[in-house]
N, C-alpha and C positions, 0 to 999 in steps of 0.2 A: 504493500500500500504506500502511496506517495505521502511523504512527510508534509503535514499541513502547516502553513505559516501565513503571515500577512501577505507576502509576495504571491504565494499560491492562490490565496483567496482573490487577490486583485486580478490575477491572470484569468481565473475562472469567471469573474464578473465581466471582464472584457470580452471573453468568449461568448457569454450569454448575450451581451448587447450586440455582438456581431451576428448572432442568430436572429436577432430582432431587427436587423438593419433594413428590412423591407418596409418597416413601419415609419411613420413620421417621427421626427426627433422628439417632439413634445410627448408623444405617446410612449416612446422608449424610456424617456426620463421618468414618466409616471409609473411605469411598470417596474423599473429597476431602482427607484428611489430608496435609498437605505439598504441596498442589496448587500454591500460589503459588511455593514454593521450586523445585519441578520445572520449572515454566514459566520461572522466572528463570534456572535453570541452562541450559535449552535455548537461551534467548535469548543467553546469554553464549557458548555453544558455536557456534551457527549464525549469530549476528549478524543482519544485515538479511535474510538468506535465510529466517529463521524466520517462519512464518505460523501465527497462532493458529487460523485456520479458524472453523468454526461451533461455538458453545457446545453446541447440541443434538447435533451429531455427536460432540463430545468426550464428552458425558454418555452417549451411546449406547455408545461404546467402553468407558467405565468400567463400565457395566452388564454388557456382554458379558464383560469381563475378570473380573468378580466373580461371574458366573453369575446375575445378577439379571434377572428378566423385564423386557421393555421396557415403557415407560410405556403405560398403557391409554388409547387415544384416546377410548373411550366415556366414561370417567370425566371426561375433559376437558370434554365438552359437558354432562354431566348432574350434575356435582358442585356443591355449594353455593358453593365457591370460584369456580368458573367463572361461576356466576350473579352473584356479586358483581362479578367483573371485567366481565361483560357489561353489567350495570346501569350501572356507572361509565362504560363506553365509550359507552353509549347516551345518558347524561345529558350528556356533555361533547362530543358530536359537532359541536356548533355553538358559535360564540363566545358567543351569548346563554346557551346551556345551561351552558357553562363558567363564565360569570359568576355564574349562579344557584347552580351547584354550589359554587363557591369561597365565595360569601357564606354559603351554608348551612353549609359546613364551619367557618366562623368563629364560628358560633353553637353549636358543639358543647357547650360547658359548660352553656348554657341547656337544651339538649336532654337532656343527661345527667340533669338534675334533673327535667325535664318527664316523661320516660318512666318515671321511678321513681314520680312522683305518679300517672300513669295506671295503672301496675301496681297501686299500693296501692288506688286507688279502685275499680277493676274487681274486684280480689280481695275487697275489703271488701264490695262489693255482692253478689257471687255467694256469699259465705260466709254460712252460717246464723248463725254467731256473729260478733260484731263484732271486728275486728282491733284490737289495741292500737295506740294512736297512736305508740308507740315503734317500731313496725315501719316507719313512714315514713322516719325518719332513717336507719335501717339499710339500707333499699332505696336511698336516695339515695347513701349511702356506697358501696355495692356498684356502683351504676350509674356513679358518677364514677370509681372506681378501675378499673372495666372499660373505660370510655372512654379513660382515660389509659394503658391497657395496663400497669397495675401489678398487677392481679389477673386471673384467668381468661385467662391467655395461651396456654393449650393450643390446638391446632389446631381442635378441635371448637368451642370457644367463639368463636374468631375467625371461623369459618365461618358460625355461626348469628347473628352480631351484626346483619348487615344485614337478614335476614328478620325478626328480632325488632323492629328499628327500624321497618320498614315496617308490621308488625302494630300497633305502638304508635301510629303515625300514623293508622291506620284507627280504632283504638279511642279516639282523641281526640274523635271526634264523640259517641259515647255518654257519654264521660266529661264533656264539657261539659254534656250534658243532665242527667246525674246531679247535677252541682254546682249547676246552675240550679234543679233541683227542691228541693235541700236549702236553698238560700238563700231560695227562695220560701216554703218551709214555715216557715223561721225567722221571716221577716217577717210571715207570716200569723198565727203564734202570738203574736208580739209585739203585733200589732194587736188580736188577740182579748183578750189580757190587759189592754191599755190601755183597751179599751171595756167591760170588765166593770163592773157596777154597784158603787158604793162600799159597803163594809160597816163604815164608821166608826160608832162609837157602841155603845151597849149593845143587844144583840139576844138574842132567845130563839127558837130554831128558825128563824132568818132573819128574824124580825119585829122591827122596832125597838120598843124599850121607852121610852116617854116619861114614865112615872110609876111610882114604887115607893112602896108604903105598908107600914108596919110595924105589927104588932099584937102585944100581949102575950098571955099565956096565958089571959086573960079576954076575948079578942077585942076589947080596947079599943085603938083606934088610938094609936100612939105618934108624936108630932109632934116637929119640931125636929131631926130626924136629918140627918146629912150623909153622903152616899155617895161614897166615894173609891176609887180603885184602889190597888194596892200601893205606888205611888210618890207618892201624895197628890193625884193629879189628880181633880178633881170629876167624877163620872160623871153624876149628876142633881142639879139644884138642889133646895133645900129652903127652908123658911121662914127658915133661918139665913143664907141667901145671897140676899137680895132683889135683883132686877134682874140675876141671873146670865145670862150670854150664852153661847150655844153656839158654840164655835170652828168657823169654816168651814174648808173644805178649800182652802188657798191655794197648794198645790203647783203649780209651773209659772207662777205669776203674776209678771210683771215687778216689780222692786222699786219702780219709780216709781208703781205703782198700789196697792201694799199699804197704805201709810199712809192713803190716802183711803178705801179699802174698810173698814178697821178702824174709822176715825173715824166713818164713817156707821153702823156697827153699835154704836157706843158704847164701843169698846175704845180707850182713849187711851194706856195705858201699854204701849209696845212697845219691845223691845230687839232689835237686829239682831246676828246672829252670822255672820261671813263665813268660809267654808271655803276660799276661794282669793282671789287678788288681782285678780279680774276687775273691769272698770268697771261702773258702775251699769247701763249699757245692755246689759251682757253676762250679768248674773246674774238668776236667778229664785229663787223660794222653793223650798226643798228640803223643809222640814218645820217644824212649830211645836211648842212645848212650853208648855202641854198640847197634845196632838195634836187633829186634826180630829175632831169628834164629842163631845169633852169640853166641860164647862161651866167658865166662868171668872168670878170676881168682877170687875166693872168696875174695881175699885181695884187688882187684882193686875196683875203684869207678864206680858205674853205674849212669849215668846222666839221670834223668827223667824230660822231658819237659812237663809242664801241662798248660792248658788253657781252655777256654770255649769250649763247644762241637762244636760250629759253626766254630772254627778255627782249627779243627783237620786236620793234614797233614798226607799223606801216606809216609811211609818209603820206600826208594829205596835201595835194597840190592846190 
């Protein structure tokens, strides 16, 4: 016979309550209120002759005394709770399965976040209107608190948790495909933008303008004019700027090649502006002032801004 003590009585009382789990919590509390105290009193009265017996039988006696219908055996096999228990029993029936199950359980915090991301992506994909990005951290918070048993602790939510987890695992396949498509579309658009033809310089209806002439009201050509933009950059050379040189597009060029390229073009006055502390071998040209497509007097200074490739900015003419 098992040695009876306070721990044994507490375990027995817990087993009895488990047998009554199909009843509402309030009814279970009414049926088992003072159960431990009653068992302890019987132990003190009967001593070693006291036998706890079966928790299931004890629970049946409590049901009969209170006029509660017996536990439905059909529900035991077809309830979601029974499905959960059956799945865990099937997954852990071997030592290897138990090891896999225990390892999976240790990754629960990662899974709590993952299933929220899956839910967000699937919902955002199926919805005709885009979900706000703020919905993602909200879903993650709910998922984590649900997993930690801090929120949604009612019996219904506890019962559906495992089926929803299995559904999320199945939906990870289309979720991966959706993410891959979005990443592929992003890089495709980026490559398209990079390969677009340059529109530097002065253009009219997409056609580059290489010469501008001015005439007065008598149709007499006015010479010696200088054409500049709002910031004073020379748009087109004139007789007043002999030997003007069109600034090339140097963006992305290593700093070691810039000086030689500009010298070969006749631009000798160059000033470099660094936007970070990268080594010469790490930086490239970000932009020039005046920008690519403008004209510069060979005696003027060309400002070349250099930085790491990730910080390259596009020049706006």
